[in-house]
C-alpha atoms as an extended CHARMM CRD file, in Angstrom:
* protein
*
       220  EXT
         1         1  MET       CA            -25.7160000000       24.0090000000      -32.4680000000  PROA      1               0.0000000000
         2         2  LEU       CA            -28.5340000000       21.7050000000      -31.3800000000  PROA      2               0.0000000000
         3         3  HSD       CA            -31.2810000000       22.4720000000      -28.8940000000  PROA      3               0.0000000000
         4         4  ALA       CA            -32.8100000000       20.4530000000      -26.0580000000  PROA      4               0.0000000000
         5         5  GLY       CA            -36.1980000000       21.8290000000      -25.0970000000  PROA      5               0.0000000000
         6         6  GLY       CA            -37.8860000000       22.6770000000      -21.8270000000  PROA      6               0.0000000000
         7         7  GLY       CA            -38.0920000000       25.8880000000      -19.8050000000  PROA      7               0.0000000000
         8         8  GLY       CA            -35.9400000000       28.3380000000      -17.9250000000  PROA      8               0.0000000000
         9         9  PRO       CA            -32.4600000000       29.6810000000      -18.7220000000  PROA      9               0.0000000000
        10        10  THR       CA            -30.3500000000       27.9770000000      -21.3840000000  PROA      10              0.0000000000
        11        11  ALA       CA            -26.6760000000       27.0600000000      -21.6960000000  PROA      11              0.0000000000
        12        12  ALA       CA            -24.4220000000       25.4110000000      -24.2800000000  PROA      12              0.0000000000
        13        13  LEU       CA            -23.3420000000       21.9920000000      -23.0250000000  PROA      13              0.0000000000
        14        14  ALA       CA            -20.8490000000       19.5750000000      -24.5600000000  PROA      14              0.0000000000
        15        15  GLY       CA            -22.9860000000       16.7470000000      -23.2520000000  PROA      15              0.0000000000
        16        16  ILE       CA            -23.9990000000       15.0240000000      -20.0180000000  PROA      16              0.0000000000
        17        17  PRO       CA            -21.8300000000       11.8930000000      -20.2310000000  PROA      17              0.0000000000
        18        18  ALA       CA            -21.1610000000        9.2510000000      -17.5880000000  PROA      18              0.0000000000
        19        19  GLY       CA            -17.5530000000        8.4390000000      -16.8060000000  PROA      19              0.0000000000
        20        20  LEU       CA            -14.7410000000        8.2430000000      -14.2730000000  PROA      20              0.0000000000
        21        21  GLN       CA            -13.3200000000       11.4120000000      -12.7690000000  PROA      21              0.0000000000
        22        22  ALA       CA             -9.7610000000       11.8990000000      -14.0360000000  PROA      22              0.0000000000
        23        23  GLN       CA             -8.2950000000       14.0920000000      -11.3340000000  PROA      23              0.0000000000
        24        24  GLY       CA             -8.4950000000       15.5750000000       -7.8800000000  PROA      24              0.0000000000
        25        25  VAL       CA             -9.9010000000       14.2320000000       -4.6300000000  PROA      25              0.0000000000
        26        26  TRP       CA            -12.6970000000       12.2200000000       -6.2920000000  PROA      26              0.0000000000
        27        27  ALA       CA            -10.4440000000       10.7250000000       -8.9850000000  PROA      27              0.0000000000
        28        28  GLY       CA            -11.6930000000        7.3190000000      -10.0790000000  PROA      28              0.0000000000
        29        29  ARG       CA            -15.2650000000        7.9610000000       -8.9230000000  PROA      29              0.0000000000
        30        30  ARG       CA            -18.0570000000        7.2490000000      -11.3890000000  PROA      30              0.0000000000
        31        31  GLN       CA            -19.7720000000       10.5400000000      -12.0880000000  PROA      31              0.0000000000
        32        32  LEU       CA            -22.3820000000       12.1570000000      -14.2840000000  PROA      32              0.0000000000
        33        33  PHE       CA            -20.6730000000       15.0810000000      -16.0060000000  PROA      33              0.0000000000
        34        34  VAL       CA            -22.3840000000       18.3720000000      -16.7760000000  PROA      34              0.0000000000
        35        35  ARG       CA            -19.8490000000       19.8280000000      -19.2080000000  PROA      35              0.0000000000
        36        36  PHE       CA            -20.1050000000       23.3920000000      -20.4850000000  PROA      36              0.0000000000
        37        37  ALA       CA            -18.9180000000       23.5820000000      -24.0770000000  PROA      37              0.0000000000
        38        38  ALA       CA            -15.7370000000       25.2820000000      -25.2200000000  PROA      38              0.0000000000
        39        39  GLU       CA            -15.7670000000       27.2420000000      -28.4580000000  PROA      39              0.0000000000
        40        40  ALA       CA            -14.3190000000       24.3910000000      -30.5370000000  PROA      40              0.0000000000
        41        41  GLU       CA            -16.6900000000       21.7450000000      -29.1770000000  PROA      41              0.0000000000
        42        42  THR       CA            -19.9830000000       20.5860000000      -30.6010000000  PROA      42              0.0000000000
        43        43  ALA       CA            -22.6280000000       21.9920000000      -28.2710000000  PROA      43              0.0000000000
        44        44  THR       CA            -26.2840000000       21.4390000000      -27.5010000000  PROA      44              0.0000000000
        45        45  MET       CA            -28.3860000000       24.2080000000      -25.9950000000  PROA      45              0.0000000000
        46        46  TYR       CA            -30.0410000000       22.7810000000      -22.8830000000  PROA      46              0.0000000000
        47        47  THR       CA            -32.6770000000       24.6190000000      -20.9140000000  PROA      47              0.0000000000
        48        48  ALA       CA            -32.5110000000       24.2960000000      -17.1270000000  PROA      48              0.0000000000
        49        49  ASP       CA            -35.5990000000       22.0620000000      -17.2360000000  PROA      49              0.0000000000
        50        50  ALA       CA            -34.0400000000       19.8020000000      -19.8680000000  PROA      50              0.0000000000
        51        51  LEU       CA            -30.8270000000       19.4520000000      -17.8590000000  PROA      51              0.0000000000
        52        52  ALA       CA            -32.7550000000       18.6320000000      -14.6830000000  PROA      52              0.0000000000
        53        53  ASN       CA            -34.8270000000       16.0200000000      -16.5100000000  PROA      53              0.0000000000
        54        54  GLU       CA            -31.7460000000       14.4140000000      -18.0770000000  PROA      54              0.0000000000
        55        55  ILE       CA            -29.9980000000       14.1800000000      -14.6910000000  PROA      55              0.0000000000
        56        56  LYS       CA            -33.1050000000       12.6080000000      -13.1550000000  PROA      56              0.0000000000
        57        57  ARG       CA            -33.3430000000       10.0580000000      -15.9960000000  PROA      57              0.0000000000
        58        58  SER       CA            -29.6530000000        9.1620000000      -15.8490000000  PROA      58              0.0000000000
        59        59  THR       CA            -29.5090000000        8.7570000000      -12.0740000000  PROA      59              0.0000000000
        60        60  ALA       CA            -32.6770000000        6.6340000000      -12.1310000000  PROA      60              0.0000000000
        61        61  ARG       CA            -31.1510000000        4.2490000000      -14.6870000000  PROA      61              0.0000000000
        62        62  SER       CA            -27.6830000000        3.8660000000      -13.1910000000  PROA      62              0.0000000000
        63        63  SER       CA            -25.6220000000        4.3750000000      -10.0360000000  PROA      63              0.0000000000
        64        64  PHE       CA            -23.2310000000        7.3070000000       -9.6440000000  PROA      64              0.0000000000
        65        65  HSD       CA            -21.0330000000        8.5830000000       -6.8380000000  PROA      65              0.0000000000
        66        66  SER       CA            -21.6620000000       12.2280000000       -7.6960000000  PROA      66              0.0000000000
        67        67  ILE       CA            -22.2480000000       14.8880000000      -10.3380000000  PROA      67              0.0000000000
        68        68  SER       CA            -19.3550000000       16.8560000000      -11.8190000000  PROA      68              0.0000000000
        69        69  ILE       CA            -19.9610000000       20.3890000000      -13.1020000000  PROA      69              0.0000000000
        70        70  SER       CA            -17.0630000000       21.2570000000      -15.3650000000  PROA      70              0.0000000000
        71        71  GLY       CA            -16.0100000000       22.4080000000      -18.8120000000  PROA      71              0.0000000000
        72        72  ARG       CA            -15.5290000000       25.9520000000      -20.0150000000  PROA      72              0.0000000000
        73        73  ASP       CA            -16.1450000000       28.5810000000      -17.3130000000  PROA      73              0.0000000000
        74        74  PRO       CA            -19.0540000000       26.8780000000      -15.4830000000  PROA      74              0.0000000000
        75        75  LEU       CA            -19.3240000000       29.7800000000      -13.0000000000  PROA      75              0.0000000000
        76        76  ALA       CA            -20.4550000000       32.0190000000      -15.8550000000  PROA      76              0.0000000000
        77        77  ASN       CA            -23.7170000000       30.0310000000      -15.6840000000  PROA      77              0.0000000000
        78        78  VAL       CA            -24.6610000000       30.3210000000      -12.0060000000  PROA      78              0.0000000000
        79        79  GLU       CA            -28.2940000000       31.3170000000      -12.6080000000  PROA      79              0.0000000000
        80        80  TYR       CA            -28.6960000000       28.3880000000      -14.9960000000  PROA      80              0.0000000000
        81        81  LEU       CA            -27.1850000000       25.8930000000      -12.5350000000  PROA      81              0.0000000000
        82        82  CYS       CA            -29.3440000000       27.1420000000       -9.6620000000  PROA      82              0.0000000000
        83        83  ALA       CA            -32.4810000000       26.8280000000      -11.7960000000  PROA      83              0.0000000000
        84        84  ALA       CA            -31.6120000000       23.2900000000      -12.9120000000  PROA      84              0.0000000000
        85        85  PHE       CA            -30.5410000000       21.9050000000       -9.5420000000  PROA      85              0.0000000000
        86        86  ASP       CA            -33.5210000000       23.4910000000       -7.7990000000  PROA      86              0.0000000000
        87        87  LYS       CA            -35.7000000000       21.1620000000       -9.8990000000  PROA      87              0.0000000000
        88        88  ILE       CA            -33.6200000000       18.0980000000       -9.0460000000  PROA      88              0.0000000000
        89        89  GLY       CA            -34.0070000000       18.4360000000       -5.2830000000  PROA      89              0.0000000000
        90        90  ASP       CA            -31.9890000000       16.2180000000       -2.9650000000  PROA      90              0.0000000000
        91        91  SER       CA            -29.8500000000       14.2030000000       -5.3110000000  PROA      91              0.0000000000
        92        92  LEU       CA            -26.2400000000       13.1460000000       -5.5590000000  PROA      92              0.0000000000
        93        93  PRO       CA            -23.3530000000       15.2000000000       -4.1840000000  PROA      93              0.0000000000
        94        94  ALA       CA            -22.2150000000       17.7560000000       -6.7390000000  PROA      94              0.0000000000
        95        95  MET       CA            -18.6820000000       18.9600000000       -7.3310000000  PROA      95              0.0000000000
        96        96  LEU       CA            -17.6340000000       22.0440000000       -9.2410000000  PROA      96              0.0000000000
        97        97  ASP       CA            -14.3490000000       21.6920000000      -11.1480000000  PROA      97              0.0000000000
        98        98  CYS       CA            -13.1870000000       25.1610000000      -12.2040000000  PROA      98              0.0000000000
        99        99  ASP       CA            -10.1190000000       27.3830000000      -12.5890000000  PROA      99              0.0000000000
       100       100  GLY       CA            -11.0490000000       29.4440000000       -9.5440000000  PROA      100             0.0000000000
       101       101  GLN       CA            -11.2300000000       32.7910000000      -11.3230000000  PROA      101             0.0000000000
       102       102  ARG       CA            -14.7910000000       33.7000000000      -10.2290000000  PROA      102             0.0000000000
       103       103  PRO       CA            -14.7190000000       33.5090000000       -6.4030000000  PROA      103             0.0000000000
       104       104  ASN       CA            -17.7020000000       35.8460000000       -5.9990000000  PROA      104             0.0000000000
       105       105  GLU       CA            -20.0540000000       33.3660000000       -7.6530000000  PROA      105             0.0000000000
       106       106  ILE       CA            -19.3700000000       30.4920000000       -5.2420000000  PROA      106             0.0000000000
       107       107  GLY       CA            -21.7990000000       31.7340000000       -2.6000000000  PROA      107             0.0000000000
       108       108  MET       CA            -24.7040000000       31.5960000000       -5.0400000000  PROA      108             0.0000000000
       109       109  LEU       CA            -24.1920000000       27.8260000000       -5.3940000000  PROA      109             0.0000000000
       110       110  ASN       CA            -23.9150000000       27.0990000000       -1.6830000000  PROA      110             0.0000000000
       111       111  GLY       CA            -27.1250000000       25.0580000000       -1.7170000000  PROA      111             0.0000000000
       112       112  VAL       CA            -26.0450000000       23.0890000000       -4.7980000000  PROA      112             0.0000000000
       113       113  LEU       CA            -22.4210000000       22.0920000000       -4.2080000000  PROA      113             0.0000000000
       114       114  THR       CA            -20.7210000000       19.6280000000       -1.9000000000  PROA      114             0.0000000000
       115       115  LEU       CA            -17.1770000000       20.1180000000       -3.2090000000  PROA      115             0.0000000000
       116       116  VAL       CA            -15.4270000000       23.0150000000       -4.9410000000  PROA      116             0.0000000000
       117       117  GLN       CA            -12.3220000000       21.8220000000       -6.7500000000  PROA      117             0.0000000000
       118       118  VAL       CA             -9.9880000000       24.4100000000       -8.2430000000  PROA      118             0.0000000000
       119       119  THR       CA             -7.8130000000       22.9240000000      -10.9880000000  PROA      119             0.0000000000
       120       120  LEU       CA             -4.6430000000       24.7080000000      -12.0570000000  PROA      120             0.0000000000
       121       121  ASP       CA             -2.4440000000       23.5630000000      -14.9160000000  PROA      121             0.0000000000
       122       122  GLY       CA              1.3060000000       24.1670000000      -14.7090000000  PROA      122             0.0000000000
       123       123  PRO       CA              1.4690000000       27.3730000000      -16.7790000000  PROA      123             0.0000000000
       124       124  MET       CA             -1.4190000000       28.8800000000      -14.7710000000  PROA      124             0.0000000000
       125       125  LEU       CA              0.1800000000       28.6200000000      -11.3210000000  PROA      125             0.0000000000
       126       126  GLU       CA              1.6140000000       32.1270000000      -11.1680000000  PROA      126             0.0000000000
       127       127  SER       CA             -1.0660000000       34.0540000000      -13.0640000000  PROA      127             0.0000000000
       128       128  HSD       CA             -4.1430000000       32.3660000000      -11.5680000000  PROA      128             0.0000000000
       129       129  ALA       CA             -3.0150000000       31.5660000000       -8.0380000000  PROA      129             0.0000000000
       130       130  GLU       CA             -4.3290000000       34.6750000000       -6.2760000000  PROA      130             0.0000000000
       131       131  ARG       CA             -7.9500000000       34.3790000000       -7.3880000000  PROA      131             0.0000000000
       132       132  ALA       CA             -7.8290000000       30.5850000000       -7.1600000000  PROA      132             0.0000000000
       133       133  CYS       CA             -6.8500000000       30.8530000000       -3.4950000000  PROA      133             0.0000000000
       134       134  GLN       CA             -9.6100000000       33.4080000000       -2.9460000000  PROA      134             0.0000000000
       135       135  THR       CA            -12.0390000000       30.7940000000       -4.2970000000  PROA      135             0.0000000000
       136       136  LEU       CA            -10.6850000000       28.2970000000       -1.7590000000  PROA      136             0.0000000000
       137       137  LYS       CA            -11.1910000000       30.8280000000        1.0420000000  PROA      137             0.0000000000
       138       138  VAL       CA            -14.7390000000       31.6370000000       -0.0240000000  PROA      138             0.0000000000
       139       139  SER       CA            -15.5300000000       27.9250000000       -0.2100000000  PROA      139             0.0000000000
       140       140  SER       CA            -14.0830000000       27.3610000000        3.2510000000  PROA      140             0.0000000000
       141       141  ASP       CA            -16.0960000000       30.2630000000        4.6720000000  PROA      141             0.0000000000
       142       142  ALA       CA            -19.2280000000       28.7070000000        3.1300000000  PROA      142             0.0000000000
       143       143  GLU       CA            -18.4350000000       25.3750000000        4.8600000000  PROA      143             0.0000000000
       144       144  LEU       CA            -18.0430000000       23.6060000000        1.5210000000  PROA      144             0.0000000000
       145       145  GLN       CA            -15.4690000000       20.8940000000        0.9450000000  PROA      145             0.0000000000
       146       146  HSD       CA            -12.6970000000       22.4420000000       -1.1170000000  PROA      146             0.0000000000
       147       147  ALA       CA             -9.6960000000       21.1310000000       -2.9920000000  PROA      147             0.0000000000
       148       148  LEU       CA             -6.8520000000       22.2460000000       -5.2120000000  PROA      148             0.0000000000
       149       149  ALA       CA             -5.7480000000       19.9620000000       -8.0590000000  PROA      149             0.0000000000
       150       150  ILE       CA             -2.4220000000       20.9190000000       -9.6210000000  PROA      150             0.0000000000
       151       151  ASN       CA             -1.4450000000       19.4380000000      -12.9840000000  PROA      151             0.0000000000
       152       152  VAL       CA              2.3300000000       19.6840000000      -13.1540000000  PROA      152             0.0000000000
       153       153  ASP       CA              4.1460000000       19.7780000000      -16.4990000000  PROA      153             0.0000000000
       154       154  GLU       CA              7.7800000000       20.0180000000      -17.5500000000  PROA      154             0.0000000000
       155       155  ARG       CA              7.7180000000       23.8260000000      -17.1780000000  PROA      155             0.0000000000
       156       156  THR       CA              6.5400000000       23.7390000000      -13.5550000000  PROA      156             0.0000000000
       157       157  THR       CA              9.3490000000       24.4310000000      -11.1110000000  PROA      157             0.0000000000
       158       158  ASP       CA              9.4830000000       23.1440000000       -7.5590000000  PROA      158             0.0000000000
       159       159  ALA       CA              9.5200000000       26.7420000000       -6.3390000000  PROA      159             0.0000000000
       160       160  GLN       CA              6.2740000000       27.5320000000       -8.2100000000  PROA      160             0.0000000000
       161       161  LEU       CA              4.5960000000       24.4360000000       -6.8250000000  PROA      161             0.0000000000
       162       162  LEU       CA              5.6660000000       25.1540000000       -3.2440000000  PROA      162             0.0000000000
       163       163  ARG       CA              4.5580000000       28.7970000000       -3.4760000000  PROA      163             0.0000000000
       164       164  THR       CA              1.1370000000       27.6840000000       -4.6870000000  PROA      164             0.0000000000
       165       165  ILE       CA              0.8010000000       25.1430000000       -1.8650000000  PROA      165             0.0000000000
       166       166  GLU       CA              1.7950000000       27.7780000000        0.6820000000  PROA      166             0.0000000000
       167       167  ARG       CA             -0.7680000000       30.2480000000       -0.6860000000  PROA      167             0.0000000000
       168       168  ALA       CA             -3.4950000000       27.6110000000       -0.6780000000  PROA      168             0.0000000000
       169       169  HSD       CA             -2.6970000000       26.8300000000        2.9550000000  PROA      169             0.0000000000
       170       170  GLY       CA             -2.9500000000       30.5330000000        3.7600000000  PROA      170             0.0000000000
       171       171  ALA       CA             -6.3990000000       30.6320000000        2.1480000000  PROA      171             0.0000000000
       172       172  SER       CA             -7.6220000000       27.5880000000        4.0880000000  PROA      172             0.0000000000
       173       173  ASP       CA             -5.7040000000       25.0200000000        6.0980000000  PROA      173             0.0000000000
       174       174  ARG       CA             -8.5540000000       22.5770000000        5.2980000000  PROA      174             0.0000000000
       175       175  THR       CA             -7.8000000000       22.5880000000        1.5690000000  PROA      175             0.0000000000
       176       176  GLN       CA             -7.2660000000       19.1170000000        0.1240000000  PROA      176             0.0000000000
       177       177  ILE       CA             -4.3520000000       19.3970000000       -2.3080000000  PROA      177             0.0000000000
       178       178  VAL       CA             -3.7290000000       16.8250000000       -5.0400000000  PROA      178             0.0000000000
       179       179  VAL       CA             -0.6460000000       17.0650000000       -7.2520000000  PROA      179             0.0000000000
       180       180  HSD       CA             -0.7470000000       15.2580000000      -10.5970000000  PROA      180             0.0000000000
       181       181  PRO       CA              2.6260000000       14.7050000000      -12.3100000000  PROA      181             0.0000000000
       182       182  SER       CA              2.7470000000       14.9570000000      -16.0770000000  PROA      182             0.0000000000
       183       183  ALA       CA              2.2540000000       11.8400000000      -18.1750000000  PROA      183             0.0000000000
       184       184  GLY       CA              5.4460000000        9.8640000000      -18.6110000000  PROA      184             0.0000000000
       185       185  THR       CA              7.1150000000       11.1700000000      -15.4420000000  PROA      185             0.0000000000
       186       186  PRO       CA              9.4370000000        8.3650000000      -14.2340000000  PROA      186             0.0000000000
       187       187  LEU       CA              8.0630000000        8.1860000000      -10.6940000000  PROA      187             0.0000000000
       188       188  ASP       CA              9.7580000000        4.8540000000      -10.0670000000  PROA      188             0.0000000000
       189       189  ARG       CA             13.2450000000        6.3760000000      -10.4250000000  PROA      189             0.0000000000
       190       190  ASP       CA             12.7890000000       10.1210000000       -9.8740000000  PROA      190             0.0000000000
       191       191  ARG       CA             13.5650000000       11.0560000000       -6.2530000000  PROA      191             0.0000000000
       192       192  ARG       CA             12.5200000000       14.6420000000       -6.9420000000  PROA      192             0.0000000000
       193       193  TRP       CA              9.0460000000       13.8710000000       -5.6080000000  PROA      193             0.0000000000
       194       194  ILE       CA             10.2850000000       12.4210000000       -2.3220000000  PROA      194             0.0000000000
       195       195  THR       CA             12.2600000000       15.5730000000       -1.5870000000  PROA      195             0.0000000000
       196       196  LEU       CA              9.5310000000       17.8760000000       -2.8900000000  PROA      196             0.0000000000
       197       197  PHE       CA              6.8180000000       16.3060000000       -0.7660000000  PROA      197             0.0000000000
       198       198  GLU       CA              8.9870000000       16.4660000000        2.3240000000  PROA      198             0.0000000000
       199       199  ARG       CA              9.1480000000       20.2300000000        1.8260000000  PROA      199             0.0000000000
       200       200  ALA       CA              5.4800000000       20.4800000000        0.8490000000  PROA      200             0.0000000000
       201       201  GLY       CA              4.4070000000       18.5380000000        3.9330000000  PROA      201             0.0000000000
       202       202  ALA       CA              6.0170000000       21.1870000000        6.1030000000  PROA      202             0.0000000000
       203       203  LEU       CA              3.7590000000       23.7920000000        4.4810000000  PROA      203             0.0000000000
       204       204  HSD       CA              0.4210000000       21.9590000000        4.4200000000  PROA      204             0.0000000000
       205       205  GLY       CA             -0.9870000000       18.8800000000        6.1210000000  PROA      205             0.0000000000
       206       206  ASP       CA             -3.2790000000       17.4250000000        3.4360000000  PROA      206             0.0000000000
       207       207  ILE       CA             -1.3810000000       16.9020000000        0.2150000000  PROA      207             0.0000000000
       208       208  ARG       CA             -1.0120000000       13.8290000000       -1.9900000000  PROA      208             0.0000000000
       209       209  LEU       CA              0.6000000000       12.7420000000       -5.2650000000  PROA      209             0.0000000000
       210       210  VAL       CA             -1.8200000000       10.9570000000       -7.6250000000  PROA      210             0.0000000000
       211       211  ILE       CA             -1.5940000000        9.7980000000      -11.2510000000  PROA      211             0.0000000000
       212       212  ARG       CA             -4.3330000000       11.2820000000      -13.4420000000  PROA      212             0.0000000000
       213       213  LEU       CA             -6.5890000000        8.8320000000      -15.2510000000  PROA      213             0.0000000000
       214       214  PRO       CA             -5.8960000000        9.3010000000      -18.9700000000  PROA      214             0.0000000000
       215       215  ALA       CA             -8.7010000000        9.7430000000      -21.4850000000  PROA      215             0.0000000000
       216       216  PRO       CA            -10.9310000000        8.1280000000      -22.5240000000  PROA      216             0.0000000000
       217       217  THR       CA            -11.1770000000        6.3470000000      -19.1650000000  PROA      217             0.0000000000
       218       218  GLY       CA            -10.6760000000        9.5640000000      -17.2180000000  PROA      218             0.0000000000
       219       219  MET       CA            -12.9730000000       12.5300000000      -17.7960000000  PROA      219             0.0000000000
       220       220  ARG       CA            -13.0690000000       16.0870000000      -16.5160000000  PROA      220             0.0000000000
């Protein structure tokens, strides 16, 4: 594991790459990604000062829509993020892309974030929905933009998807919901989505069906 110097708290990052957001409400936007490393990824230890300096250098050299904070459990690093973004000052809008399992930490980032996006993959809908919706509620109460991105796979039933949409609406009727069908879904000849979205639209007013940008073009 490498080390990038400076001061303040440290965290293991899988890099600070530039790319296009793959999913959710800012899909297709050019972003600077602050990605926390998973166990199997090559990581560099960045201090808060080093991260702040790298963001300043990158945004001075090139144009970005926003900053994406993502990767493995970013809300486990709230103190680190606060220290880094405090040194950046007024910069680009920042979005947090997380699984929504740490709702209590959202308030600590209220001065950092513009958008909180909870991303749930198909198998996670039932087990993670309660805390994910609590994260949406906390974000709404903090007057932050908030969104739910749902990555559907072949195991996801219509009933599971509709229950999740209904729960998200109960948490906040201002939630922006984006449903991503699995790769290879025959959208041009599958009327399932027409019927499903008719039912979903009766539960929540802001919901859309969007194709995810595949890697390496799309990043998260």
